[in-house]
KEKE-3310 file (N, C-alpha, C; in steps of 0.2 Angstrom, whole numbers, plus 5000, padded with zeros to 4 digits):
npx = (5571:5564:5564:5559:5558:5570:5580:5590:5604:5617:5633:5640:5651:5669:5683:5693:5688:5687:5676:5664:5648:5640:5625:5615:5599:5586:5574:5561:5544:5538:5544:5540:5546:5559:5556:5549:5560:5568:5559:5558:5571:5572:5562:5568:5579:5573:5567:5578:5582:5590:5595:5596:5608:5613:5628:5644:5636:5635:5644:5651:5665:5681:5692:5708:5718:5720:5726:5718:5709:5696:5678:5665:5648:5633:5616:5605:5603:5611:5624:5630:5638:5647:5653:5659:5669:5676:5681:5689:5699:5705:5710:5720:5728:5727:5732:5728:5716:5700:5683:5669:5652:5637:5620:5603:5586:5583:5593:5594:5595:5608:5616:5628:5636:5643:5654:5660:5664:5674:5683:5687:5694:5705:5711:5720:5718:5704:5689:5674:5657:5642:5625:5609:5592:5580:5584:5587:5588:5600:5608:5624:5631:5629:5614:5600:5599:5609:5617:5616:5624:5636:5638:5639:5650:5661:5670:5674:5673:5681:5693:5691:5688:5672:5661:5645:5631:5615:5597:5591:5587:5594:5607:5607:5603:5614:5624:5621:5619:5632:5641:5637:5637:5648:5659:5663:5670:5662:5666:5673:5665:5655:5644:5633:5620:5620:5621:5608:5600)
npy = (5359:5354:5342:5330:5332:5333:5341:5337:5345:5348:5355:5369:5378:5377:5370:5379:5391:5398:5398:5400:5395:5389:5386:5379:5380:5375:5383:5384:5386:5374:5366:5364:5358:5364:5378:5380:5379:5389:5400:5398:5401:5415:5420:5418:5426:5438:5439:5439:5427:5410:5397:5380:5368:5352:5346:5340:5328:5313:5307:5316:5322:5327:5315:5315:5306:5300:5299:5298:5303:5315:5314:5324:5325:5334:5338:5351:5361:5353:5355:5362:5354:5349:5361:5365:5354:5356:5369:5367:5358:5366:5376:5370:5366:5354:5343:5332:5327:5335:5333:5341:5338:5346:5346:5352:5356:5367:5381:5391:5385:5382:5391:5395:5395:5404:5406:5394:5391:5401:5397:5385:5390:5395:5385:5372:5358:5356:5352:5357:5353:5357:5352:5352:5349:5355:5364:5380:5386:5393:5387:5382:5368:5352:5342:5335:5321:5322:5311:5302:5309:5308:5294:5293:5300:5293:5278:5269:5270:5265:5270:5281:5293:5296:5308:5313:5323:5328:5325:5312:5301:5302:5300:5287:5281:5283:5277:5263:5262:5266:5257:5245:5246:5254:5250:5257:5259:5254:5257:5269:5279:5293:5301:5312:5308:5294:5291:5291:5284)
npz = (5482:5491:5505:5500:5487:5477:5464:5452:5444:5432:5436:5429:5431:5433:5442:5440:5441:5454:5469:5462:5457:5445:5436:5423:5418:5410:5409:5401:5393:5391:5401:5416:5427:5428:5427:5440:5448:5445:5448:5462:5466:5462:5470:5483:5482:5480:5493:5501:5506:5508:5497:5498:5493:5488:5485:5478:5467:5457:5443:5436:5431:5425:5421:5425:5425:5413:5396:5385:5370:5371:5371:5371:5373:5372:5376:5373:5387:5394:5390:5401:5410:5401:5397:5409:5411:5399:5400:5411:5406:5395:5403:5410:5400:5393:5381:5372:5359:5359:5357:5354:5354:5352:5353:5349:5348:5340:5333:5342:5354:5356:5365:5368:5356:5348:5357:5358:5345:5344:5354:5348:5337:5344:5350:5344:5347:5349:5343:5338:5336:5331:5332:5325:5326:5320:5307:5300:5283:5282:5290:5296:5299:5307:5305:5312:5324:5339:5344:5333:5324:5330:5329:5315:5313:5319:5317:5327:5345:5354:5359:5366:5380:5386:5388:5394:5393:5397:5394:5404:5397:5385:5389:5394:5382:5374:5380:5379:5365:5360:5366:5361:5347:5343:5350:5362:5378:5392:5405:5403:5400:5406:5415:5424:5424:5425:5439:5442:5434)
capx = (5564:5561:5567:5556:5558:5576:5580:5597:5606:5624:5637:5643:5657:5674:5687:5698:5684:5686:5671:5658:5644:5636:5620:5611:5593:5582:5567:5556:5537:5537:5548:5538:5551:5564:5553:5548:5566:5570:5555:5560:5577:5570:5558:5573:5583:5569:5566:5584:5583:5595:5593:5600:5609:5617:5633:5642:5634:5636:5651:5653:5671:5686:5697:5714:5723:5719:5728:5714:5705:5690:5673:5660:5641:5628:5610:5602:5606:5616:5630:5632:5643:5652:5656:5664:5675:5680:5684:5695:5704:5708:5714:5726:5733:5727:5734:5724:5711:5694:5678:5663:5646:5631:5614:5598:5580:5585:5600:5594:5596:5615:5617:5636:5638:5649:5659:5663:5667:5680:5687:5690:5699:5711:5714:5720:5715:5697:5684:5667:5652:5635:5620:5602:5586:5576:5589:5585:5592:5607:5612:5631:5633:5625:5607:5597:5600:5617:5619:5617:5629:5642:5638:5641:5657:5666:5670:5675:5674:5685:5699:5689:5684:5666:5657:5638:5626:5608:5591:5593:5585:5599:5613:5606:5603:5621:5628:5619:5621:5640:5645:5634:5638:5654:5665:5664:5671:5657:5669:5676:5659:5654:5638:5629:5614:5621:5620:5601:5597)
capy = (5361:5351:5336:5324:5335:5336:5341:5337:5349:5348:5361:5372:5381:5372:5372:5385:5397:5397:5401:5401:5390:5391:5380:5380:5378:5376:5385:5386:5385:5367:5363:5366:5356:5369:5384:5380:5380:5396:5404:5397:5405:5422:5422:5418:5432:5445:5439:5439:5420:5406:5391:5375:5363:5347:5345:5337:5321:5310:5305:5321:5326:5325:5310:5318:5301:5297:5304:5297:5308:5316:5315:5327:5325:5337:5340:5357:5364:5348:5358:5364:5350:5349:5368:5364:5350:5359:5375:5364:5355:5371:5380:5366:5365:5347:5342:5327:5329:5336:5334:5343:5338:5349:5346:5356:5356:5373:5384:5396:5381:5381:5397:5397:5393:5408:5406:5387:5392:5405:5392:5380:5393:5397:5378:5367:5351:5356:5352:5359:5350:5359:5348:5355:5345:5359:5369:5385:5386:5396:5384:5379:5363:5346:5342:5329:5319:5322:5304:5300:5313:5305:5288:5294:5302:5289:5271:5266:5274:5261:5273:5288:5294:5299:5312:5313:5327:5330:5321:5305:5296:5303:5297:5280:5278:5284:5272:5257:5262:5266:5251:5239:5248:5258:5247:5261:5255:5257:5260:5275:5283:5296:5306:5313:5304:5287:5290:5291:5278)
capz = (5482:5498:5507:5496:5480:5475:5457:5450:5438:5432:5437:5423:5433:5434:5447:5439:5443:5462:5472:5458:5456:5439:5434:5417:5419:5404:5411:5395:5395:5391:5406:5423:5432:5428:5429:5447:5452:5444:5452:5469:5466:5461:5477:5488:5480:5482:5500:5505:5509:5505:5494:5500:5488:5490:5479:5471:5466:5451:5440:5431:5432:5420:5423:5423:5425:5406:5390:5379:5367:5374:5367:5375:5370:5376:5373:5376:5393:5396:5389:5407:5412:5396:5398:5415:5409:5393:5403:5415:5402:5392:5407:5412:5394:5390:5374:5368:5355:5362:5352:5358:5350:5355:5350:5351:5344:5335:5334:5348:5360:5357:5367:5368:5350:5346:5361:5356:5338:5345:5357:5343:5333:5348:5352:5339:5348:5350:5337:5340:5331:5333:5328:5326:5323:5315:5305:5295:5277:5282:5296:5294:5304:5306:5306:5315:5331:5341:5344:5326:5321:5333:5326:5308:5312:5321:5316:5333:5351:5360:5362:5369:5386:5383:5394:5391:5398:5394:5397:5406:5392:5380:5391:5394:5375:5371:5384:5376:5358:5359:5368:5357:5340:5342:5354:5368:5384:5397:5411:5401:5399:5412:5415:5430:5424:5427:5446:5443:5430)
cpx = (5561:5564:5565:5556:5565:5577:5587:5599:5614:5627:5641:5650:5662:5679:5692:5694:5682:5680:5665:5654:5639:5631:5617:5605:5588:5575:5562:5549:5536:5540:5546:5543:5556:5562:5552:5555:5569:5566:5556:5566:5576:5566:5563:5577:5580:5568:5572:5585:5588:5591:5598:5601:5613:5622:5640:5640:5635:5643:5653:5659:5676:5691:5704:5720:5723:5722:5724:5711:5699:5684:5667:5653:5636:5622:5607:5606:5611:5623:5633:5639:5649:5656:5661:5670:5679:5684:5690:5700:5708:5712:5720:5730:5733:5728:5731:5718:5704:5689:5672:5657:5640:5625:5608:5592:5581:5591:5600:5596:5604:5617:5624:5639:5644:5655:5663:5667:5674:5685:5691:5695:5705:5714:5714:5718:5708:5694:5677:5662:5645:5630:5613:5597:5582:5580:5586:5590:5599:5611:5619:5632:5629:5618:5605:5598:5608:5620:5621:5623:5636:5643:5641:5648:5663:5665:5670:5676:5678:5691:5698:5687:5678:5663:5650:5634:5620:5603:5594:5592:5591:5605:5612:5606:5610:5625:5627:5621:5629:5643:5643:5637:5645:5660:5667:5665:5666:5660:5672:5670:5656:5648:5635:5623:5614:5621:5612:5597:5600)
cpy = (5358:5344:5330:5326:5338:5335:5341:5341:5348:5355:5363:5375:5376:5375:5378:5391:5397:5401:5403:5395:5392:5385:5383:5377:5380:5378:5388:5384:5378:5363:5365:5364:5361:5376:5385:5381:5387:5401:5404:5401:5413:5424:5422:5424:5438:5445:5439:5432:5416:5400:5386:5370:5357:5346:5343:5330:5319:5309:5310:5325:5323:5321:5312:5313:5298:5302:5302:5303:5309:5317:5318:5328:5329:5338:5346:5360:5359:5350:5361:5360:5349:5355:5367:5360:5353:5365:5372:5362:5360:5375:5377:5364:5358:5347:5337:5330:5329:5337:5335:5343:5341:5349:5350:5355:5361:5376:5389:5392:5380:5388:5400:5395:5397:5407:5399:5388:5396:5401:5387:5383:5394:5390:5373:5360:5351:5356:5352:5357:5352:5354:5351:5351:5349:5365:5374:5384:5388:5393:5381:5374:5357:5346:5335:5328:5319:5316:5301:5303:5310:5298:5288:5296:5298:5281:5267:5271:5271:5265:5280:5288:5298:5302:5314:5318:5329:5326:5314:5300:5296:5299:5290:5277:5278:5278:5265:5257:5262:5260:5245:5240:5251:5255:5252:5257:5258:5260:5267:5280:5286:5301:5306:5309:5297:5286:5290:5286:5272)
cpz = (5488:5499:5502:5489:5478:5468:5455:5443:5438:5433:5431:5425:5434:5439:5446:5440:5450:5464:5468:5457:5450:5437:5427:5417:5414:5406:5405:5397:5395:5397:5413:5428:5433:5430:5436:5451:5451:5448:5459:5470:5466:5468:5482:5488:5482:5489:5504:5509:5506:5501:5496:5494:5491:5484:5482:5472:5459:5449:5435:5432:5427:5424:5421:5423:5418:5401:5384:5376:5371:5370:5372:5371:5374:5372:5376:5382:5396:5394:5395:5409:5407:5396:5404:5414:5404:5396:5408:5411:5398:5397:5410:5406:5392:5383:5369:5364:5359:5357:5356:5353:5354:5351:5353:5346:5338:5337:5340:5354:5361:5359:5368:5362:5348:5350:5360:5350:5340:5349:5353:5339:5337:5350:5347:5340:5350:5344:5340:5334:5333:5328:5330:5322:5318:5313:5300:5289:5278:5287:5293:5300:5302:5307:5308:5322:5333:5341:5338:5323:5324:5330:5319:5307:5314:5320:5322:5339:5356:5363:5365:5376:5384:5389:5390:5396:5394:5397:5399:5401:5386:5383:5392:5387:5372:5374:5380:5368:5356:5361:5363:5350:5338:5346:5360:5374:5390:5403:5409:5398:5405:5411:5422:5430:5426:5435:5447:5439:5431)
residu = (UNK:UNK:UNK:UNK:UNK:UNK:UNK:UNK:UNK:UNK:UNK:UNK:UNK:UNK:UNK:UNK:UNK:UNK:UNK:UNK:UNK:UNK:UNK:UNK:UNK:UNK:UNK:UNK:UNK:UNK:UNK:UNK:UNK:UNK:UNK:UNK:UNK:UNK:UNK:UNK:UNK:UNK:UNK:UNK:UNK:UNK:UNK:UNK:UNK:UNK:UNK:UNK:UNK:UNK:UNK:UNK:UNK:UNK:UNK:UNK:UNK:UNK:UNK:UNK:UNK:UNK:UNK:UNK:UNK:UNK:UNK:UNK:UNK:UNK:UNK:UNK:UNK:UNK:UNK:UNK:UNK:UNK:UNK:UNK:UNK:UNK:UNK:UNK:UNK:UNK:UNK:UNK:UNK:UNK:UNK:UNK:UNK:UNK:UNK:UNK:UNK:UNK:UNK:UNK:UNK:UNK:UNK:UNK:UNK:UNK:UNK:UNK:UNK:UNK:UNK:UNK:UNK:UNK:UNK:UNK:UNK:UNK:UNK:UNK:UNK:UNK:UNK:UNK:UNK:UNK:UNK:UNK:UNK:UNK:UNK:UNK:UNK:UNK:UNK:UNK:UNK:UNK:UNK:UNK:UNK:UNK:UNK:UNK:UNK:UNK:UNK:UNK:UNK:UNK:UNK:UNK:UNK:UNK:UNK:UNK:UNK:UNK:UNK:UNK:UNK:UNK:UNK:UNK:UNK:UNK:UNK:UNK:UNK:UNK:UNK:UNK:UNK:UNK:UNK:UNK:UNK:UNK:UNK:UNK:UNK:UNK:UNK:UNK:UNK:UNK:UNK:UNK:UNK:UNK:UNK:UNK:UNK)
# end
């Protein structure tokens, strides 16, 4: 947005989709920070001008030197970076277990829900767990906070590579909670947010 106003977003496209840069920007009414970015992009497109980006930054990439099971946790549009890593892992034929937990305030925030369900049916090593805070009666999935859902489902996280994407507060809380309560290895927890918090 300017030299003194740089706004970080995680990359959703993976290296297997060469030449494509995909971002997921949650430009809802309650998020002027993101709306301003989308409006600037629309204006640039309409005027035929360019948008400059600095990339990549952060620690959000899959570590292919490990055969540990993967735990990916996303909140809202934080799914972007989880999507990138998942796409990369599945395209490379990774065989270790992959758990994807995706949380949102309501079901409509899980905008790729059907896609993830289909991927989980196609790949026996992929488990997808959607978590919604305000769930309708017909909701089939977990309810509540995504970090609580993970805590309830795992006795220990010491054997996992953990990838987190979402609000900085969520990533920081997960790092502290999972290392203190679930034995997670701080060095095997990765998030773009960790470069900023």
